[in-house]
VMD Tcl script that builds the backbone (N, CA, C; Angstrom):
set m [mol new atoms 567]
animate dup $m
set s [atomselect $m all]
$s set {name element resname resid chain x y z} {
  {N N MET 1 A 0.807 -1.183 0.000}
  {CA C MET 1 A 0.000 0.000 0.000}
  {C C MET 1 A 0.860 1.260 0.000}
  {N N ALA 2 A 1.862 1.312 0.902}
  {CA C ALA 2 A 2.720 2.480 0.972}
  {C C ALA 2 A 3.585 2.594 -0.272}
  {N N SER 3 A 3.837 1.475 -0.948}
  {CA C SER 3 A 4.670 1.524 -2.137}
  {C C SER 3 A 4.000 2.312 -3.257}
  {N N GLU 4 A 2.655 2.315 -3.304}
  {CA C GLU 4 A 1.958 3.091 -4.324}
  {C C GLU 4 A 2.191 4.579 -4.101}
  {N N ALA 5 A 2.106 5.020 -2.857}
  {CA C ALA 5 A 2.363 6.428 -2.554}
  {C C ALA 5 A 3.816 6.769 -2.867}
  {N N THR 6 A 4.723 5.839 -2.570}
  {CA C THR 6 A 6.122 6.066 -2.886}
  {C C THR 6 A 6.314 6.154 -4.392}
  {N N THR 7 A 5.622 5.304 -5.138}
  {CA C THR 7 A 5.710 5.357 -6.590}
  {C C THR 7 A 5.181 6.687 -7.112}
  {N N ILE 8 A 4.068 7.134 -6.566}
  {CA C ILE 8 A 3.512 8.426 -6.967}
  {C C ILE 8 A 4.512 9.529 -6.683}
  {N N ALA 9 A 5.114 9.480 -5.485}
  {CA C ALA 9 A 6.041 10.536 -5.097}
  {C C ALA 9 A 7.335 10.477 -5.891}
  {N N SER 10 A 7.804 9.281 -6.216}
  {CA C SER 10 A 9.094 9.179 -6.891}
  {C C SER 10 A 9.035 9.751 -8.298}
  {N N GLY 11 A 7.848 9.754 -8.899}
  {CA C GLY 11 A 7.709 10.376 -10.199}
  {C C GLY 11 A 7.896 11.878 -10.088}
  {N N GLY 12 A 7.605 12.427 -8.917}
  {CA C GLY 12 A 7.839 13.827 -8.664}
  {C C GLY 12 A 6.791 14.728 -9.272}
  {N N GLY 13 A 6.225 14.355 -10.397}
  {CA C GLY 13 A 5.299 15.235 -11.091}
  {C C GLY 13 A 4.087 15.607 -10.268}
  {N N LEU 14 A 3.388 14.626 -9.747}
  {CA C LEU 14 A 2.164 14.880 -9.003}
  {C C LEU 14 A 2.429 15.686 -7.738}
  {N N THR 15 A 3.349 15.224 -6.919}
  {CA C THR 15 A 3.611 15.912 -5.660}
  {C C THR 15 A 4.190 17.303 -5.896}
  {N N ASP 16 A 5.024 17.445 -6.909}
  {CA C ASP 16 A 5.591 18.753 -7.225}
  {C C ASP 16 A 4.516 19.726 -7.693}
  {N N ARG 17 A 3.543 19.236 -8.466}
  {CA C ARG 17 A 2.456 20.117 -8.931}
  {C C ARG 17 A 1.595 20.590 -7.771}
  {N N TYR 18 A 1.264 19.681 -6.862}
  {CA C TYR 18 A 0.497 20.078 -5.674}
  {C C TYR 18 A 1.286 21.087 -4.838}
  {N N ALA 19 A 2.564 20.819 -4.633}
  {CA C ALA 19 A 3.405 21.724 -3.836}
  {C C ALA 19 A 3.491 23.107 -4.485}
  {N N ALA 20 A 3.690 23.144 -5.798}
  {CA C ALA 20 A 3.785 24.425 -6.497}
  {C C ALA 20 A 2.464 25.192 -6.440}
  {N N ALA 21 A 1.352 24.471 -6.537}
  {CA C ALA 21 A 0.040 25.120 -6.470}
  {C C ALA 21 A -0.182 25.734 -5.087}
  {N N LEU 22 A 0.162 25.001 -4.041}
  {CA C LEU 22 A -0.004 25.538 -2.690}
  {C C LEU 22 A 0.912 26.728 -2.468}
  {N N TYR 23 A 2.137 26.632 -2.953}
  {CA C TYR 23 A 3.087 27.738 -2.800}
  {C C TYR 23 A 2.550 29.003 -3.476}
  {N N ALA 24 A 2.080 28.859 -4.704}
  {CA C ALA 24 A 1.544 30.009 -5.437}
  {C C ALA 24 A 0.313 30.582 -4.736}
  {N N HIS 25 A -0.568 29.711 -4.256}
  {CA C HIS 25 A -1.777 30.162 -3.568}
  {C C HIS 25 A -1.418 30.910 -2.282}
  {N N ALA 26 A -0.499 30.360 -1.498}
  {CA C ALA 26 A -0.086 30.998 -0.251}
  {C C ALA 26 A 0.588 32.335 -0.530}
  {N N ASP 27 A 1.383 32.394 -1.598}
  {CA C ASP 27 A 2.053 33.640 -1.976}
  {C C ASP 27 A 1.028 34.692 -2.398}
  {N N ASP 28 A 0.005 34.275 -3.151}
  {CA C ASP 28 A -1.056 35.196 -3.558}
  {C C ASP 28 A -1.810 35.753 -2.359}
  {N N LEU 29 A -1.967 34.940 -1.327}
  {CA C LEU 29 A -2.682 35.367 -0.119}
  {C C LEU 29 A -1.793 36.168 0.830}
  {N N ASN 30 A -0.505 36.323 0.482}
  {CA C ASN 30 A 0.486 36.946 1.365}
  {C C ASN 30 A 0.537 36.229 2.724}
  {N N ALA 31 A 0.406 34.913 2.685}
  {CA C ALA 31 A 0.398 34.106 3.904}
  {C C ALA 31 A 1.426 32.986 3.817}
  {N N LEU 32 A 2.483 33.214 3.040}
  {CA C LEU 32 A 3.453 32.147 2.796}
  {C C LEU 32 A 4.097 31.644 4.083}
  {N N ASP 33 A 4.525 32.544 4.958}
  {CA C ASP 33 A 5.205 32.115 6.185}
  {C C ASP 33 A 4.296 31.270 7.072}
  {N N SER 34 A 3.024 31.670 7.210}
  {CA C SER 34 A 2.117 30.888 8.061}
  {C C SER 34 A 1.798 29.538 7.423}
  {N N VAL 35 A 1.648 29.492 6.097}
  {CA C VAL 35 A 1.372 28.226 5.425}
  {C C VAL 35 A 2.586 27.301 5.535}
  {N N VAL 36 A 3.787 27.845 5.406}
  {CA C VAL 36 A 5.005 27.028 5.559}
  {C C VAL 36 A 5.050 26.423 6.961}
  {N N ALA 37 A 4.777 27.229 7.971}
  {CA C ALA 37 A 4.797 26.732 9.358}
  {C C ALA 37 A 3.721 25.669 9.567}
  {N N GLU 38 A 2.537 25.886 9.002}
  {CA C GLU 38 A 1.453 24.913 9.165}
  {C C GLU 38 A 1.752 23.612 8.416}
  {N N MET 39 A 2.379 23.702 7.257}
  {CA C MET 39 A 2.730 22.480 6.526}
  {C C MET 39 A 3.804 21.692 7.276}
  {N N GLU 40 A 4.734 22.388 7.923}
  {CA C GLU 40 A 5.722 21.695 8.756}
  {C C GLU 40 A 5.014 20.987 9.910}
  {N N SER 41 A 4.035 21.661 10.504}
  {CA C SER 41 A 3.254 21.055 11.591}
  {C C SER 41 A 2.462 19.856 11.090}
  {N N LEU 42 A 1.916 19.966 9.889}
  {CA C LEU 42 A 1.163 18.855 9.298}
  {C C LEU 42 A 2.077 17.644 9.102}
  {N N GLY 43 A 3.292 17.869 8.618}
  {CA C GLY 43 A 4.251 16.770 8.452}
  {C C GLY 43 A 4.554 16.092 9.776}
  {N N ARG 44 A 4.776 16.905 10.825}
  {CA C ARG 44 A 5.037 16.334 12.149}
  {C C ARG 44 A 3.821 15.574 12.661}
  {N N LEU 45 A 2.627 16.119 12.428}
  {CA C LEU 45 A 1.394 15.462 12.871}
  {C C LEU 45 A 1.238 14.098 12.205}
  {N N ILE 46 A 1.494 14.025 10.920}
  {CA C ILE 46 A 1.402 12.751 10.204}
  {C C ILE 46 A 2.438 11.768 10.740}
  {N N ASP 47 A 3.659 12.250 10.967}
  {CA C ASP 47 A 4.728 11.380 11.460}
  {C C ASP 47 A 4.442 10.845 12.859}
  {N N GLN 48 A 3.806 11.657 13.695}
  {CA C GLN 48 A 3.615 11.292 15.099}
  {C C GLN 48 A 2.319 10.525 15.361}
  {N N SER 49 A 1.362 10.579 14.452}
  {CA C SER 49 A 0.068 9.957 14.701}
  {C C SER 49 A -0.126 8.705 13.835}
  {N N ALA 50 A -0.040 7.554 14.471}
  {CA C ALA 50 A -0.253 6.290 13.755}
  {C C ALA 50 A -1.688 6.202 13.232}
  {N N ASP 51 A -2.642 6.732 14.002}
  {CA C ASP 51 A -4.041 6.703 13.569}
  {C C ASP 51 A -4.240 7.527 12.304}
  {N N LEU 52 A -3.631 8.700 12.255}
  {CA C LEU 52 A -3.755 9.548 11.062}
  {C C LEU 52 A -3.093 8.876 9.862}
  {N N ARG 53 A -1.938 8.250 10.057}
  {CA C ARG 53 A -1.276 7.548 8.949}
  {C C ARG 53 A -2.142 6.410 8.431}
  {N N ARG 54 A -2.792 5.677 9.347}
  {CA C ARG 54 A -3.695 4.595 8.919}
  {C C ARG 54 A -4.861 5.153 8.116}
  {N N LEU 55 A -5.396 6.288 8.551}
  {CA C LEU 55 A -6.487 6.921 7.823}
  {C C LEU 55 A -6.043 7.324 6.420}
  {N N LEU 56 A -4.866 7.919 6.312}
  {CA C LEU 56 A -4.357 8.359 5.013}
  {C C LEU 56 A -4.082 7.185 4.081}
  {N N ASP 57 A -3.617 6.074 4.643}
  {CA C ASP 57 A -3.225 4.920 3.830}
  {C C ASP 57 A -4.368 3.959 3.505}
  {N N SER 58 A -5.499 4.087 4.192}
  {CA C SER 58 A -6.567 3.105 4.046}
  {C C SER 58 A -7.349 3.282 2.746}
  {N N PRO 59 A -7.364 2.247 1.907}
  {CA C PRO 59 A -8.170 2.310 0.688}
  {C C PRO 59 A -9.636 1.967 0.952}
  {N N LEU 60 A -9.946 1.513 2.166}
  {CA C LEU 60 A -11.291 1.058 2.487}
  {C C LEU 60 A -12.235 2.184 2.915}
  {N N ILE 61 A -11.675 3.326 3.304}
  {CA C ILE 61 A -12.494 4.449 3.765}
  {C C ILE 61 A -12.849 5.311 2.569}
  {N N ASP 62 A -14.152 5.629 2.419}
  {CA C ASP 62 A -14.562 6.428 1.259}
  {C C ASP 62 A -14.053 7.872 1.399}
  {N N VAL 63 A -14.011 8.553 0.284}
  {CA C VAL 63 A -13.425 9.891 0.209}
  {C C VAL 63 A -14.134 10.866 1.144}
  {N N GLY 64 A -15.452 10.823 1.174}
  {CA C GLY 64 A -16.209 11.749 2.018}
  {C C GLY 64 A -15.895 11.581 3.489}
  {N N THR 65 A -15.868 10.351 3.940}
  {CA C THR 65 A -15.574 10.061 5.344}
  {C C THR 65 A -14.142 10.455 5.682}
  {N N ALA 66 A -13.205 10.084 4.832}
  {CA C ALA 66 A -11.794 10.411 5.071}
  {C C ALA 66 A -11.598 11.918 5.092}
  {N N SER 67 A -12.236 12.613 4.177}
  {CA C SER 67 A -12.118 14.068 4.103}
  {C C SER 67 A -12.638 14.715 5.377}
  {N N LYS 68 A -13.815 14.291 5.834}
  {CA C LYS 68 A -14.384 14.852 7.072}
  {C C LYS 68 A -13.466 14.595 8.259}
  {N N ALA 69 A -12.935 13.372 8.345}
  {CA C ALA 69 A -12.069 13.016 9.470}
  {C C ALA 69 A -10.780 13.830 9.472}
  {N N VAL 70 A -10.129 13.925 8.313}
  {CA C VAL 70 A -8.865 14.668 8.236}
  {C C VAL 70 A -9.101 16.148 8.515}
  {N N LEU 71 A -10.153 16.714 7.942}
  {CA C LEU 71 A -10.437 18.135 8.166}
  {C C LEU 71 A -10.823 18.405 9.618}
  {N N ALA 72 A -11.483 17.453 10.281}
  {CA C ALA 72 A -11.807 17.608 11.699}
  {C C ALA 72 A -10.523 17.617 12.536}
  {N N VAL 73 A -9.569 16.755 12.176}
  {CA C VAL 73 A -8.285 16.728 12.887}
  {C C VAL 73 A -7.559 18.062 12.695}
  {N N LEU 74 A -7.520 18.553 11.457}
  {CA C LEU 74 A -6.832 19.815 11.185}
  {C C LEU 74 A -7.512 20.971 11.896}
  {N N ASP 75 A -8.838 20.972 11.919}
  {CA C ASP 75 A -9.587 22.020 12.601}
  {C C ASP 75 A -9.293 21.983 14.102}
  {N N GLY 76 A -9.266 20.778 14.655}
  {CA C GLY 76 A -8.973 20.615 16.075}
  {C C GLY 76 A -7.564 21.042 16.449}
  {N N GLN 77 A -6.650 20.940 15.509}
  {CA C GLN 77 A -5.263 21.330 15.748}
  {C C GLN 77 A -5.013 22.812 15.455}
  {N N GLY 78 A -6.031 23.519 14.967}
  {CA C GLY 78 A -5.906 24.957 14.741}
  {C C GLY 78 A -5.282 25.358 13.414}
  {N N PHE 79 A -5.360 24.505 12.416}
  {CA C PHE 79 A -4.806 24.843 11.113}
  {C C PHE 79 A -5.660 25.922 10.449}
  {N N GLY 80 A -5.024 26.735 9.620}
  {CA C GLY 80 A -5.698 27.827 8.941}
  {C C GLY 80 A -6.482 27.371 7.719}
  {N N LYS 81 A -7.247 28.307 7.170}
  {CA C LYS 81 A -8.125 28.021 6.045}
  {C C LYS 81 A -7.352 27.554 4.813}
  {N N ALA 82 A -6.227 28.171 4.510}
  {CA C ALA 82 A -5.478 27.819 3.295}
  {C C ALA 82 A -5.038 26.353 3.316}
  {N N VAL 83 A -4.494 25.892 4.431}
  {CA C VAL 83 A -4.024 24.506 4.528}
  {C C VAL 83 A -5.205 23.546 4.549}
  {N N LYS 84 A -6.270 23.894 5.272}
  {CA C LYS 84 A -7.454 23.020 5.305}
  {C C LYS 84 A -8.082 22.912 3.912}
  {N N ASP 85 A -8.172 24.028 3.193}
  {CA C ASP 85 A -8.708 23.980 1.832}
  {C C ASP 85 A -7.830 23.125 0.924}
  {N N PHE 86 A -6.518 23.272 1.078}
  {CA C PHE 86 A -5.581 22.497 0.274}
  {C C PHE 86 A -5.740 21.004 0.539}
  {N N VAL 87 A -5.792 20.622 1.811}
  {CA C VAL 87 A -5.965 19.215 2.160}
  {C C VAL 87 A -7.324 18.721 1.662}
  {N N GLY 88 A -8.327 19.592 1.677}
  {CA C GLY 88 A -9.635 19.234 1.129}
  {C C GLY 88 A -9.556 18.909 -0.351}
  {N N VAL 89 A -8.770 19.664 -1.098}
  {CA C VAL 89 A -8.577 19.395 -2.528}
  {C C VAL 89 A -7.840 18.071 -2.718}
  {N N VAL 90 A -6.817 17.834 -1.897}
  {CA C VAL 90 A -6.081 16.571 -1.969}
  {C C VAL 90 A -7.037 15.405 -1.710}
  {N N CYS 91 A -7.911 15.562 -0.716}
  {CA C CYS 91 A -8.914 14.518 -0.405}
  {C C CYS 91 A -9.861 14.310 -1.578}
  {N N ALA 92 A -10.402 15.406 -2.108}
  {CA C ALA 92 A -11.374 15.316 -3.197}
  {C C ALA 92 A -10.779 14.656 -4.436}
  {N N ASN 93 A -9.484 14.841 -4.643}
  {CA C ASN 93 A -8.805 14.247 -5.792}
  {C C ASN 93 A -8.285 12.836 -5.500}
  {N N ARG 94 A -8.671 12.292 -4.375}
  {CA C ARG 94 A -8.302 10.931 -3.979}
  {C C ARG 94 A -6.784 10.727 -3.901}
  {N N ARG 95 A -6.105 11.698 -3.342}
  {CA C ARG 95 A -4.639 11.639 -3.225}
  {C C ARG 95 A -4.176 11.657 -1.780}
  {N N LEU 96 A -5.040 11.277 -0.846}
  {CA C LEU 96 A -4.657 11.305 0.566}
  {C C LEU 96 A -3.431 10.456 0.854}
  {N N ARG 97 A -3.293 9.356 0.146}
  {CA C ARG 97 A -2.151 8.464 0.388}
  {C C ARG 97 A -0.831 9.149 0.066}
  {N N ALA 98 A -0.861 10.171 -0.756}
  {CA C ALA 98 A 0.358 10.889 -1.131}
  {C C ALA 98 A 0.545 12.180 -0.338}
  {N N LEU 99 A -0.301 12.423 0.683}
  {CA C LEU 99 A -0.242 13.698 1.409}
  {C C LEU 99 A 1.115 13.928 2.056}
  {N N ARG 100 A 1.698 12.916 2.679}
  {CA C ARG 100 A 3.005 13.109 3.324}
  {C C ARG 100 A 4.068 13.474 2.292}
  {N N GLU 101 A 4.008 12.849 1.121}
  {CA C GLU 101 A 4.968 13.156 0.073}
  {C C GLU 101 A 4.739 14.570 -0.480}
  {N N VAL 102 A 3.493 15.010 -0.513}
  {CA C VAL 102 A 3.191 16.379 -0.939}
  {C C VAL 102 A 3.775 17.363 0.074}
  {N N VAL 103 A 3.646 17.049 1.354}
  {CA C VAL 103 A 4.229 17.902 2.399}
  {C C VAL 103 A 5.745 17.980 2.209}
  {N N ASN 104 A 6.381 16.840 1.917}
  {CA C ASN 104 A 7.833 16.830 1.670}
  {C C ASN 104 A 8.193 17.660 0.441}
  {N N ALA 105 A 7.412 17.512 -0.631}
  {CA C ALA 105 A 7.676 18.271 -1.858}
  {C C ALA 105 A 7.520 19.764 -1.607}
  {N N PHE 106 A 6.533 20.137 -0.801}
  {CA C PHE 106 A 6.330 21.549 -0.466}
  {C C PHE 106 A 7.526 22.081 0.321}
  {N N ALA 107 A 8.000 21.304 1.300}
  {CA C ALA 107 A 9.168 21.715 2.088}
  {C C ALA 107 A 10.397 21.877 1.196}
  {N N SER 108 A 10.573 20.974 0.240}
  {CA C SER 108 A 11.713 21.070 -0.685}
  {C C SER 108 A 11.601 22.309 -1.574}
  {N N LEU 109 A 10.389 22.595 -2.046}
  {CA C LEU 109 A 10.166 23.768 -2.889}
  {C C LEU 109 A 10.448 25.053 -2.113}
  {N N VAL 110 A 9.969 25.124 -0.877}
  {CA C VAL 110 A 10.210 26.304 -0.043}
  {C C VAL 110 A 11.708 26.480 0.193}
  {N N ALA 111 A 12.392 25.388 0.517}
  {CA C ALA 111 A 13.831 25.453 0.755}
  {C C ALA 111 A 14.568 25.924 -0.493}
  {N N GLU 112 A 14.171 25.398 -1.652}
  {CA C GLU 112 A 14.805 25.794 -2.913}
  {C C GLU 112 A 14.613 27.282 -3.181}
  {N N ARG 113 A 13.398 27.762 -2.979}
  {CA C ARG 113 A 13.105 29.184 -3.219}
  {C C ARG 113 A 13.826 30.092 -2.230}
  {N N ARG 114 A 14.137 29.580 -1.061}
  {CA C ARG 114 A 14.819 30.377 -0.035}
  {C C ARG 114 A 16.335 30.166 -0.057}
  {N N GLY 115 A 16.816 29.380 -1.018}
  {CA C GLY 115 A 18.260 29.173 -1.157}
  {C C GLY 115 A 18.850 28.191 -0.165}
  {N N ILE 116 A 18.032 27.314 0.355}
  {CA C ILE 116 A 18.492 26.310 1.304}
  {C C ILE 116 A 18.596 24.979 0.564}
  {N N THR 117 A 19.711 24.298 0.725}
  {CA C THR 117 A 19.910 22.995 0.104}
  {C C THR 117 A 19.226 21.933 0.953}
  {N N THR 118 A 18.484 21.053 0.310}
  {CA C THR 118 A 17.824 19.971 1.026}
  {C C THR 118 A 18.585 18.677 0.779}
  {N N ALA 119 A 18.971 18.032 1.870}
  {CA C ALA 119 A 19.658 16.746 1.808}
  {C C ALA 119 A 18.695 15.679 2.312}
  {N N HIS 120 A 18.372 14.721 1.454}
  {CA C HIS 120 A 17.511 13.604 1.832}
  {C C HIS 120 A 18.418 12.486 2.331}
  {N N VAL 121 A 18.265 12.142 3.596}
  {CA C VAL 121 A 19.154 11.183 4.239}
  {C C VAL 121 A 18.368 9.944 4.633}
  {N N ALA 122 A 18.794 8.804 4.108}
  {CA C ALA 122 A 18.224 7.519 4.505}
  {C C ALA 122 A 19.269 6.815 5.352}
  {N N SER 123 A 18.866 6.382 6.534}
  {CA C SER 123 A 19.792 5.684 7.421}
  {C C SER 123 A 19.102 4.458 8.002}
  {N N ALA 124 A 19.903 3.520 8.475}
  {CA C ALA 124 A 19.354 2.287 9.027}
  {C C ALA 124 A 18.655 2.537 10.362}
  {N N HIS 125 A 19.107 3.536 11.082}
  {CA C HIS 125 A 18.539 3.895 12.386}
  {C C HIS 125 A 18.374 5.410 12.430}
  {N N PRO 126 A 17.456 5.924 13.246}
  {CA C PRO 126 A 17.300 7.382 13.341}
  {C C PRO 126 A 18.601 8.046 13.774}
  {N N LEU 127 A 18.903 9.188 13.180}
  {CA C LEU 127 A 20.114 9.921 13.531}
  {C C LEU 127 A 19.921 10.605 14.882}
  {N N ASN 128 A 20.991 10.658 15.677}
  {CA C ASN 128 A 20.916 11.426 16.915}
  {C C ASN 128 A 21.412 12.847 16.638}
  {N N ASP 129 A 21.342 13.714 17.617}
  {CA C ASP 129 A 21.695 15.126 17.412}
  {C C ASP 129 A 23.156 15.306 17.003}
  {N N VAL 130 A 24.059 14.534 17.590}
  {CA C VAL 130 A 25.489 14.637 17.256}
  {C C VAL 130 A 25.707 14.244 15.792}
  {N N GLN 131 A 25.091 13.150 15.361}
  {CA C GLN 131 A 25.239 12.701 13.971}
  {C C GLN 131 A 24.674 13.744 13.006}
  {N N ARG 132 A 23.540 14.334 13.369}
  {CA C ARG 132 A 22.931 15.375 12.531}
  {C C ARG 132 A 23.876 16.568 12.383}
  {N N GLN 133 A 24.459 16.999 13.499}
  {CA C GLN 133 A 25.379 18.139 13.467}
  {C C GLN 133 A 26.630 17.814 12.656}
  {N N GLN 134 A 27.168 16.606 12.821}
  {CA C GLN 134 A 28.351 16.207 12.059}
  {C C GLN 134 A 28.044 16.144 10.571}
  {N N LEU 135 A 26.890 15.594 10.205}
  {CA C LEU 135 A 26.502 15.518 8.802}
  {C C LEU 135 A 26.341 16.912 8.217}
  {N N ARG 136 A 25.657 17.787 8.947}
  {CA C ARG 136 A 25.467 19.164 8.476}
  {C C ARG 136 A 26.823 19.852 8.284}
  {N N ALA 137 A 27.757 19.651 9.222}
  {CA C ALA 137 A 29.091 20.249 9.118}
  {C C ALA 137 A 29.841 19.735 7.891}
  {N N ARG 138 A 29.754 18.427 7.627}
  {CA C ARG 138 A 30.419 17.843 6.446}
  {C C ARG 138 A 29.831 18.397 5.155}
  {N N LEU 139 A 28.498 18.550 5.120}
  {CA C LEU 139 A 27.863 19.074 3.911}
  {C C LEU 139 A 28.223 20.539 3.687}
  {N N ILE 140 A 28.331 21.294 4.757}
  {CA C ILE 140 A 28.748 22.699 4.628}
  {C C ILE 140 A 30.190 22.762 4.147}
  {N N GLU 141 A 31.054 21.861 4.674}
  {CA C GLU 141 A 32.447 21.768 4.208}
  {C C GLU 141 A 32.509 21.469 2.719}
  {N N ALA 142 A 31.565 20.646 2.252}
  {CA C ALA 142 A 31.532 20.252 0.837}
  {C C ALA 142 A 30.984 21.363 -0.054}
  {N N GLY 143 A 30.600 22.490 0.550}
  {CA C GLY 143 A 30.181 23.638 -0.245}
  {C C GLY 143 A 28.688 23.785 -0.441}
  {N N TYR 144 A 27.892 23.138 0.389}
  {CA C TYR 144 A 26.449 23.208 0.211}
  {C C TYR 144 A 25.774 24.346 0.962}
  {N N GLY 145 A 26.526 25.183 1.669}
  {CA C GLY 145 A 25.922 26.330 2.346}
  {C C GLY 145 A 24.953 25.892 3.428}
  {N N SER 146 A 23.826 26.586 3.509}
  {CA C SER 146 A 22.842 26.204 4.524}
  {C C SER 146 A 22.105 24.958 4.053}
  {N N VAL 147 A 21.998 23.979 4.940}
  {CA C VAL 147 A 21.480 22.669 4.577}
  {C C VAL 147 A 20.302 22.302 5.472}
  {N N ASN 148 A 19.237 21.829 4.853}
  {CA C ASN 148 A 18.084 21.296 5.564}
  {C C ASN 148 A 18.121 19.779 5.383}
  {N N ILE 149 A 18.129 19.046 6.472}
  {CA C ILE 149 A 18.230 17.589 6.406}
  {C C ILE 149 A 16.841 16.972 6.583}
  {N N VAL 150 A 16.433 16.168 5.591}
  {CA C VAL 150 A 15.173 15.431 5.662}
  {C C VAL 150 A 15.540 13.970 5.866}
  {N N GLU 151 A 15.139 13.436 7.007}
  {CA C GLU 151 A 15.552 12.081 7.383}
  {C C GLU 151 A 14.494 11.041 7.047}
  {N N HIS 152 A 14.980 9.842 6.749}
  {CA C HIS 152 A 14.117 8.691 6.488}
  {C C HIS 152 A 14.857 7.449 6.972}
  {N N VAL 153 A 14.175 6.604 7.711}
  {CA C VAL 153 A 14.785 5.362 8.200}
  {C C VAL 153 A 14.483 4.247 7.207}
  {N N ASP 154 A 15.546 3.594 6.719}
  {CA C ASP 154 A 15.420 2.466 5.795}
  {C C ASP 154 A 16.204 1.299 6.387}
  {N N GLN 155 A 15.500 0.382 7.013}
  {CA C GLN 155 A 16.155 -0.723 7.707}
  {C C GLN 155 A 16.851 -1.689 6.761}
  {N N ASN 156 A 16.574 -1.602 5.466}
  {CA C ASN 156 A 17.248 -2.455 4.488}
  {C C ASN 156 A 18.711 -2.075 4.302}
  {N N LEU 157 A 19.115 -0.886 4.769}
  {CA C LEU 157 A 20.500 -0.450 4.593}
  {C C LEU 157 A 21.471 -1.179 5.517}
  {N N LEU 158 A 20.984 -1.778 6.582}
  {CA C LEU 158 A 21.772 -2.513 7.568}
  {C C LEU 158 A 22.622 -1.593 8.442}
  {N N GLY 159 A 23.238 -0.594 7.894}
  {CA C GLY 159 A 24.081 0.348 8.617}
  {C C GLY 159 A 24.512 1.445 7.673}
  {N N GLY 160 A 25.075 2.528 8.222}
  {CA C GLY 160 A 25.511 3.640 7.384}
  {C C GLY 160 A 24.350 4.486 6.922}
  {N N MET 161 A 24.566 5.244 5.828}
  {CA C MET 161 A 23.514 6.119 5.315}
  {C C MET 161 A 23.693 6.403 3.838}
  {N N VAL 162 A 22.613 6.877 3.240}
  {CA C VAL 162 A 22.611 7.313 1.856}
  {C C VAL 162 A 22.114 8.763 1.870}
  {N N VAL 163 A 22.912 9.662 1.294}
  {CA C VAL 163 A 22.559 11.081 1.261}
  {C C VAL 163 A 22.334 11.481 -0.192}
  {N N ARG 164 A 21.149 12.043 -0.464}
  {CA C ARG 164 A 20.827 12.516 -1.815}
  {C C ARG 164 A 20.591 14.013 -1.772}
  {N N ILE 165 A 21.393 14.732 -2.555}
  {CA C ILE 165 A 21.245 16.179 -2.694}
  {C C ILE 165 A 21.087 16.445 -4.181}
  {N N GLY 166 A 19.864 16.776 -4.574}
  {CA C GLY 166 A 19.594 16.964 -5.994}
  {C C GLY 166 A 19.875 15.672 -6.742}
  {N N ALA 167 A 20.760 15.754 -7.742}
  {CA C ALA 167 A 21.099 14.576 -8.541}
  {C C ALA 167 A 22.288 13.813 -7.962}
  {N N ARG 168 A 22.935 14.359 -6.952}
  {CA C ARG 168 A 24.102 13.695 -6.349}
  {C C ARG 168 A 23.671 12.695 -5.282}
  {N N LEU 169 A 24.382 11.564 -5.262}
  {CA C LEU 169 A 24.086 10.518 -4.306}
  {C C LEU 169 A 25.378 10.106 -3.616}
  {N N TYR 170 A 25.379 10.170 -2.299}
  {CA C TYR 170 A 26.526 9.752 -1.493}
  {C C TYR 170 A 26.080 8.524 -0.709}
  {N N ASP 171 A 26.601 7.353 -1.068}
  {CA C ASP 171 A 26.145 6.098 -0.481}
  {C C ASP 171 A 27.249 5.480 0.359}
  {N N THR 172 A 27.089 5.535 1.671}
  {CA C THR 172 A 28.054 4.914 2.587}
  {C C THR 172 A 27.384 3.788 3.368}
  {N N SER 173 A 26.315 3.237 2.808}
  {CA C SER 173 A 25.572 2.204 3.521}
  {C C SER 173 A 26.312 0.876 3.498}
  {N N LEU 174 A 26.086 0.091 4.526}
  {CA C LEU 174 A 26.684 -1.238 4.617}
  {C C LEU 174 A 26.168 -2.131 3.493}
  {N N LYS 175 A 24.909 -1.951 3.131}
  {CA C LYS 175 A 24.306 -2.744 2.061}
  {C C LYS 175 A 25.074 -2.546 0.744}
  {N N SER 176 A 25.365 -1.306 0.378}
  {CA C SER 176 A 26.082 -1.068 -0.884}
  {C C SER 176 A 27.531 -1.528 -0.804}
  {N N ARG 177 A 28.130 -1.398 0.375}
  {CA C ARG 177 A 29.508 -1.890 0.525}
  {C C ARG 177 A 29.568 -3.401 0.336}
  {N N LEU 178 A 28.595 -4.103 0.889}
  {CA C LEU 178 A 28.554 -5.561 0.715}
  {C C LEU 178 A 28.303 -5.930 -0.746}
  {N N GLN 179 A 27.461 -5.169 -1.429}
  {CA C GLN 179 A 27.218 -5.434 -2.850}
  {C C GLN 179 A 28.491 -5.216 -3.675}
  {N N ARG 180 A 29.236 -4.146 -3.364}
  {CA C ARG 180 A 30.494 -3.903 -4.092}
  {C C ARG 180 A 31.495 -5.017 -3.831}
  {N N LEU 181 A 31.550 -5.479 -2.605}
  {CA C LEU 181 A 32.448 -6.593 -2.273}
  {C C LEU 181 A 32.038 -7.850 -3.015}
  {N N GLN 182 A 30.734 -8.108 -3.098}
  {CA C GLN 182 A 30.234 -9.278 -3.819}
  {C C GLN 182 A 30.620 -9.194 -5.295}
  {N N TYR 183 A 30.474 -8.017 -5.917}
  {CA C TYR 183 A 30.851 -7.864 -7.320}
  {C C TYR 183 A 32.353 -8.042 -7.506}
  {N N ALA 184 A 33.144 -7.537 -6.571}
  {CA C ALA 184 A 34.598 -7.678 -6.664}
  {C C ALA 184 A 35.000 -9.147 -6.560}
  {N N MET 185 A 34.325 -9.877 -5.662}
  {CA C MET 185 A 34.651 -11.299 -5.505}
  {C C MET 185 A 34.241 -12.096 -6.725}
  {N N LYS 186 A 33.150 -11.733 -7.363}
  {CA C LYS 186 A 32.731 -12.428 -8.591}
  {C C LYS 186 A 33.748 -12.169 -9.703}
  {N N GLY 187 A 34.272 -10.971 -9.752}
  {CA C GLY 187 A 35.251 -10.625 -10.780}
  {C C GLY 187 A 36.570 -11.364 -10.561}
  {N N ALA 188 A 36.914 -11.671 -9.311}
  {CA C ALA 188 A 38.173 -12.375 -9.022}
  {C C ALA 188 A 38.055 -13.870 -9.279}
  {N N ALA 189 A 36.848 -14.380 -9.307}
  {CA C ALA 189 A 36.657 -15.833 -9.473}
  {C C ALA 189 A 36.830 -16.295 -10.875}
}
mol reanalyze $m
mol bondsrecalc $m
mol representation Tube
mol addrep $m
């Protein structure tokens, strides 16, 4: 189920279009800063609430019911009209499963427009504060200026991390090291 949302997001087109539309709408309303803050809160809310994630991922709940439930949660959390209307459009278009990816695309678009580099980091375990600071320092050393780190836990990596900045990929994962060793051993045989 989650792989479909990942497939939708990996194409970039759909989530990028939603993000660009929200950005333009918020800019037209002169409410960009408040919408950015609310979208960050929405991302945290989705990440922290297992019930909300189940609601977003469930194909069994009809659009009307899901829309009412999500909008009730947003209303209860004090979200503004622009974000609630936007989420309502996402619901009406049957794209709730991609909402978290839309939030990520919006954050990336905002960072790009503000001159902040976004580093997508996949690691086998959640990064602690020291690791985050060290990674940020290394990226600044590499010439990336101000860096926003978006974290994702991928237990398939076994250890290490994969950092993606734009088209560049820095892979120090144990999984890729083992694959390189396997290829080297096949070549020696």
